[in-house]
N, C-alpha and C positions, 0 to 999 in steps of 0.2 A: 639290608644293604647288599647290593650285588658285589660279589667278589670275582676276581679273575679266574680263580680255580673252579668256581661253580659254572661260570660261562664256558670255560674250556671243557669241563666234564660233559656239559650238554652237547657241545660239538663233537667230542670224541666218542659219544655214544650214538651218533648219527641223527641227532635232533637239530631242527632249525632254531635259530635265535629269534626272539622278538625284537622289535625296534630298539627298545631300551638296552637290551643285552648287546646287540650289535654296536650300538653307540658306545657303550662302555668298553667293549673290546677294541674298537678302532681308536678310541682315546688312548688306551694303553699302548697300542701298537705305535701310534704317532708321537708318543712321549718317550719311546725307548724302553718301555717296561716289559715288552715281550721279546724274548731272545730269538735269535735266528733259527735255532732248531725247532722251537715251538711254533714259530710262524711257518716254517716249512711244513710241519705237520698239519697246520690249519689249511694251507694251500692244497695239500694232498687230499685232505678230507673233503674239501669243497670242489676238487677237480672233476669229480664225477656227477656233479649236480650244479645247477645255476644258483646264484644268490637269490633268495626269495625277495618279494617286494619289501617286506619288513626289514630284512637284513640289509638290503641295498640302501634303504632310506636311513637306517641307523648309521651305516658306514659313511653315507654322504653328509649327514648332519654333523658328525664328529669331524670329518675332514674339512668341512666349510668353516668350522670354528677356528681352526688353526691356519687356514689359508689366508694369504695376504690379499685382501679384497678392497674394492672401492665402489662408491656409488656414482655411476656415470650421469645421473640426473635426467637422463632420457632413455627411452627404450632402445636397446641395442640388439643386434643380430650376431650370431656366431654360426659358422659353417665348419664342421669337423667330422671326424669319424673315429671309431674305436681302433681302426687298423686291423691287420690280421686277416685280410681277405685272400692273401696269397697271390694277388694279381697286381703286378707292378705297372701302374699307369702313371702318367705325369701328374703334376700337383694341381689337380682340378679344384679342390675346395679353396686353396689359396687364391687362385685366379678368380673364382666365383666371388670370394670376399672382396677383392679389389674392384671387380665390376659392380657389385652391389653398392659399395661405398661411393663409386663414381656416379651412381645414379641417385645419390641423396640419402641412402640408408646408412645410419650410424652402425659401424661394424667393429667389433672387438674379436679379432681372429685368434683363437686359442689353439695351441698345439705343442708338438714336441718334435724331437729328432727321430729318425727312423729306428724302430725296434725290429721290424721284420720286412719292410719294403725296401726297394732299391734306394729311394730318396725320400726322406721325410720332409714335411713342409718347412721345418725350421733348419734343416740342412740346406735347403734351397735359399731361404731368406738370408741366412748367414752368408752364403756364397755370393749373393748379389749385393751385399753391403748394407742390409737393413739393420739399423741400430735398434736393439731390443730393450725397452725401458724395464727396469726392475723395481722401481719405487712406486707405490700406488698413486701418490699425488701427481708425480710426473706423468705417469701413464694416463691418468684421468685428464690432465691438461692437454696431452697430445691427442687423445680421442676427441675431446671437445673442439680443439682447434682444427683438426684435419678430417674428422669423421671416420678415421680408420687407424687402428693400432693393432700391432701384433704382440701377443702375450705368450712368452715362452714358459710353458707349464712349470718346469723345475724352479724357476725364479719365484713363483708365487705359491708353491707348495713345498717349502723347505723341509717340513716334517716328514715328507715321504722318504727322506734319506734313511730313516730308521727301518724301512722295509727293503731298501735297495739290495742288500746282500742276499736276503732270502729270495727275492724275486729273481735275481741273477742265477742263484743256485738252482732254483726250481726250473727255470728255463722254458716255462710255458705260460699261457695266459692265466691270470688270477683275477679276482674281483677288482683289483686295482686298475686293470685295463678298461673296465667298464665304468669305473668311477671317473677316470680322466676327463672324458668329454663333458661331465657334469660339473666340473670344478673350474669353470671360467671365472676369474676374479671380478669381472664386471657383472656377474649374475644376469646374463642376457634374458630379456623378455621373450626373444624369438630364437629358435635354434633349428638347424638342419643337421641331423646326425646320421651318418652311415654306420650300420652295425653289422659286425661279422657273424654274430650268433643270434639268430632270430628269437631264441628262447629268452634273451635278455631284454627284448624290446619293451614288453609290458612293464617289467620292474623299472627300467630306466625312465620310460615316459611318465609313469605315475610318480616316481621319486622327484622328477623335475617339477611337476605340477604342485606337489606338496611343499616344495621349497621355493615357489614363487614364479616359475615360468608361466608365460601367458599362452603361447602357442608353440608347439614343437612338432616337427615332422621327423620321424625315424624311418629309415629306408634300407632296403637291400634289393639289388637287381637280381633277376632270375639267373643271370650268369655268375652271380657271386660278388659282383662289385659293391664296394661301399659308397659308391657315387651313383647318380642317375646315369644310366647307361645309354649310349647312343645306339646300342644294338640290343634289340629285344625289350622285354618289359621290366619295369622297376616297381616293386611293391612298396606301399607307404602305409604307415600307421600315424594318424593325426591325433594329438592330445591337445585339448583346449581347456583353459582355466574355466571352471564353473560347469563343465560338462563331463559327467562320469563315463559317457560312452566313448569308446575308442573307434574313430572312423578309419576305415581301411579303403584303399583304392589303388589303382595302377596307373602308371604313365607309360604310354606307348609313343616313342619318338616319331613314328611314322605319321601320327595324327598332327604333328607340328612341322611336317615337311622334311623330316630328318630320316634318312633311309641309308643305313650302312650295314654291311654284311659281316664284318669282322672287327675285332678289337685291336688288330695288329698295329694300326697307326697311332694308337694312344698309349702304347706300352713303352716303357723306358728301362734301360739296364744300368745307367750310371748317371752321375750328377751333371756331367757336361751335356748329355742328351736332354735331361730334364730342363736345364737352363735354356737350351736352344728353343725347345718348344714353348717354354714360358715367355721368352721375348718375342717369338714368332706370333704367339697368340695376341700379346699386347700391341704389337705393331700391325695386327690384322693381316698377317701374311702366312699364317699357319694353314695346314691342310684343313679341309672342310670338316673332317671328322673331329679334329681337335677343337676347332672353333665351336662346332655344334655341341660338343660335350660340355664346354664351359658355359655356353648359352643356356643349356638345359638346367645346369646346376645353379647358375645365377638367377634364373627365372624362379626357382623354388624359393630363394631368399627374398626376391622381390614380392612374391605372392604371400609368403608367411608373414612378412613384416607389414603387409598392407599397402605396399607401394603401388601395386597393380591389382586390378579386380579379377583377372583370370590369368591362367598359366601362359596362354599364347601371347598375351601382351607382354609378359615377362620375358619370353624368348625374344620377341621383337626388340624390346628395350635393351636387352643385353647385347644383341648383335649391333644395334645402333651405337652403343657406347664404345664398343670395340672398333667399329668402322670409323667413328669420328675422332678417335684418339683420346677420348675423355678418360677411359680407363687407364691408359698409359700415363696421362698427366696426373691422375690421382696418385699413382705409385711414385712418380717423380717428385711430387710434393713431400711424400714421406721420406724418400731418399735424401732430398735436399735438406730436410730438417736435421 
């Protein structure tokens, strides 16, 4: 029988945990059995290395057991990121989710308020008046009825409260930051995830496949963005259920008629600026760099979910949905509800 002391001794002597050990440790953390000082020591010990594939899988399995989840009955898409890229751009993944939903993809957008950026996705959604469901059955009904729902992570992961004090005191990224994007309560079949630390990409992708995801793109732009960048190349790692090979490729926006020299026009410094760009994009009156950034990221969602057969068609579809006002109408449906 595994004991907490044996597992902690293994960590404290510099050893990695296997999946079962990581599972039992996370179960203890999320039931309040690991005190703040001990958890701080764990964070410190793991600060100089990444969580291994086995560790992340164990942490994920334990976290999903106590997560408030639901079965959407259809394959859904999520677009999110780990955060922490240090580049404050407008809320691209939120807009990409709305565009994808307006194009007929069922989207469960999962996320949180800002921890390090100027404006987090759910800071923005709260500011524009989106009601965030917290009960799984209501959430499921809204997703089925509208094809789009926004899932505020803390409402569905209440057990994370046991680690809140230690995370705040530690003040840096921990394995919890990389667990977050993997804990969508709708358990999406398709995901686009921007990752701030490339070393975590393989463990994250493999953990998702082992827990039921069908197709996942993890990405990081060469300039450090956690989104598909309109400037320069973006690197991708593709994970597909039933395929042990990790496919890698790059997307160059210039190949899709998008050519911008700087990121300046997509940066924001405060909530009001983020709201302005958000509405400008949905009314199709934003700057071309802003519209192009959303189109690139929505195209990824369309392609991964099987809505289009190639990336270029996804870019065209996204731009059409913005120009026609269909993306705006999709959000208005959610707001009206």
